[in-house]
N, C-alpha and C positions, 0 to 999 in steps of 0.2 A: 493708518496705524503709525504711531510716533516712532521716530528713529531711536535706536538703543545706543546709549553711551556707557562705557565701562570706566569707572573711577577707581583707581588704586592708590591708596595713601595710608600710611600707618598712623597718621595723626587723626584722631576721631573728629575733632572740631573742623579741621580742613575738609575731611571727607563729607561730613554732614552739611557744611555750608555749600559746597559745590553741588551735592546731590539735591538739596532743596532748591537752589537757584535754577538748575537745569530742568527740574521737574516743573517748576513754575513757568519756565520758558516754553515747555511743551514737549520735552524729551522724556523717554523712558530710561531710567538710570539703574544700573546694577553696580554694587560697590564691593571692594575687597580691601583688606588691610595689609596685604603683602603680595609680592609677585607670584608666589606659588598658588595662592588662592585665586588670584586674578587669572592665571593661565587656565585653570579649570573652568572658570566662568566664560572665557573666550570660546572654548569648545561647546559649552552648553548653550549659550545665548547668542553667539555669533554677532557681536556688537558692530555698529556702523563706524564707531570711533572710540579711541582709547585716550583717557587722560590719566597719566601716571606720575607718581613721585619717583625719584631715583633711589634715595636712601630708605630702604625698607628691610625688615628682618626676613630671614629664610630665603628670599630671592629678591635682589634689588631690581630697579627698573631697567637697567641695561640688559641683564640676563633675561628678564621677562620679555622685553621687546625682541631680543635676539631669537628667542624660542618661538615667539609669535610669527616672526618673519620666515622661519623654516617651514611653516605650513603654507602650501601653495595658495590656498583659499584666502589667506590673509596677507599676502605679500604687498598689496596696495592699501591695506587698512590704515587710515589716518591715525597718527600717534602724536600726542602733545606731551612733552615733559614739563612737569612742575618741579622746580628744584632751587636750592640755594647755591648749587654748584654752577657758577656762571663763568668760570675761566675759559679761555679759548680752547685749551686742551680738552676740558670736559664737554664743551659744546661740539667739538669735532668728533669726539668719541660717540656722543649721542647721535649725531647725524650718520655716522658710519654704521651704527646699530639699526638705523631705519626710522629715526625720529623725523617728523615733519616740521615741528615748531617747538620753541622753548619759551616758557614763561618763568621769569625769576620770581621767587618768593621774597617778600609778600607781593601779591598781584591783586588786581581789581576784577571782580566777577564779571562785570560787563565786558572787559577786554577779553577774558576767557571765552565768553559767549560769542563775541565777534570773530575770534580765531576759529572756533568750532564751526560756525556757520560758513565761513570762508572755505574751510577745508572740505566740509560736506558738499557744498555747491560745486567745488572743483572736481571732486571725485565722482559726483553724480554725472557731470558732463563727460568725464572720461569714460564712464560706464556706458553712456548713451551714444558716444561718438562712433560712427561707422569705422570699420577696420580700414586701414589705408591700403590703397592699391599698390601693387609692386612698382618699384621705381622703374621708369622707362629706360630702355637701353640707350646709351649715348649715341647721338647721330654721328655718322662718319664726318670727317673734317670737311669734305666737299659739300655735303648736304647742309652742314651747319653754316658754312659760308654763304650758301644761297639763301638760307633762312634769314641771316643777318642783313642781306641786301634788300629785303622786302621794303617797299616804300612805306612812308608813315601812314598813308591812306589805309593800308591793310591793318595796321595797329588800331586805327580809329574804328574800322569795321569790326574788329575783334571786341573792342569795348562796347560797341553798339549791340553785338550779339549777346554779350553778357546780360545787358538789360532786357533783351528779347527773351532770353532763357528764364529770367526771373518772372517776367510777365506771363510766359507760357505756364510756368509752374503754378502761378496764382490762379490762372484760368482753369487749370485741370483739377484743382482741389475739389473735394466733396463740399456740398453746401453746408455752411456753418449751422450748428444747432440753434434752436429758437432762443435759448438763453445766452448765446454767445454775444459778446460786446461788438459794437461796430468799430472796425479798424480802418485806418487810412491805407492807401496802397503802399506807402513807404513803411508803415508799421508791419504790414503783411510780409514785405520783403525782408525786413529785419528779423521778424519772427521765424521765417523759413530758414534763414542762415543760422540763427541762434539755435534752432533745434538740431542743426547739423553739428553743433559743438564748437562753432567759431567764436573767437573772442571779439570784443568790441573793435579792436584794431583790425582784425581780419575782415570783419563785416564792413567796416569803413572803407577798407581797401577795395573790397568787391563792389561796393555801391558808390565809390568815389566821394565819400563823405568823411568828415573829421570824426575821430573817436568820441569827442565831446558831443557831437550831434547824435551819434549812435547811442550814447549814454542817455540822452534825453528821450529818445524813442523807446529804449528799454525801460526806463522809468515810467513812461506813459503806459507801456504794456503791463507792467507790474500793477499800476493803479487800476487799469480797466479790467484786469482779470483777478484782482484782489489776491495777487501772489506776493510772497515774501522773498522768493529767490528764484533763480533760473530753473531749478529742478521742478518747483511747483508750477512755474509758467509753462514749461514744456509739457508737463502732464495735463494741465488745463487745456492747452492748445490741441493736444491729440484727442482728448475726450470730447471736445466741442468742434472737432473737424476744422480747426483754424489753420492747419498746415496741410501741404500737399500729400497725396497718397504715395508719392515716389514713382 
């Protein structure tokens, strides 16, 4: 089912061009000509992202987004402002209201599409990421001193255990479905960490590889699974049993 995007702009031509472009791209689009109308559509359709102008009749973009943010269900809803107001003061005000990104008018539709995809991918990963465990209590000074005195061999053993853990996770996964692509061991390790919500830098740190190398593995995973973004890749991996069962 396509993701839903709400477009709010009082200029008919702008509203129509954005709607047509996003629908061709594969999104479901609902449109409003002012903030008051858009606020009602948020409750009715619960969009995955909002693209809104600032200067609109009846209710401007600032007030519209402020009211959206008062609803607990939409506190993390991605919001993009389209505006001719590009002064520092205006941008600061927008971010304070809960805007995620600004695009100054006039703008290019492909740029808007790229910003939308980036925000949707990011928030999909946030939604899928496991809740963080409580922070451990700090060690007493004496215990911390003993921990810092451990020889380098213990650190190397810890790094080795990280690799063993990844191999164990790979071995314990369910058998991939018949339609699943063949992945290398490294691609499986990257995929396991990616589904946990880790960034390329975090994955590289865990596997002791450069972010650029991780980016190549992720690109290969996109190609093998015919995925366009991380959210689609994670969904494909779970449906085809390419990740561990936990």
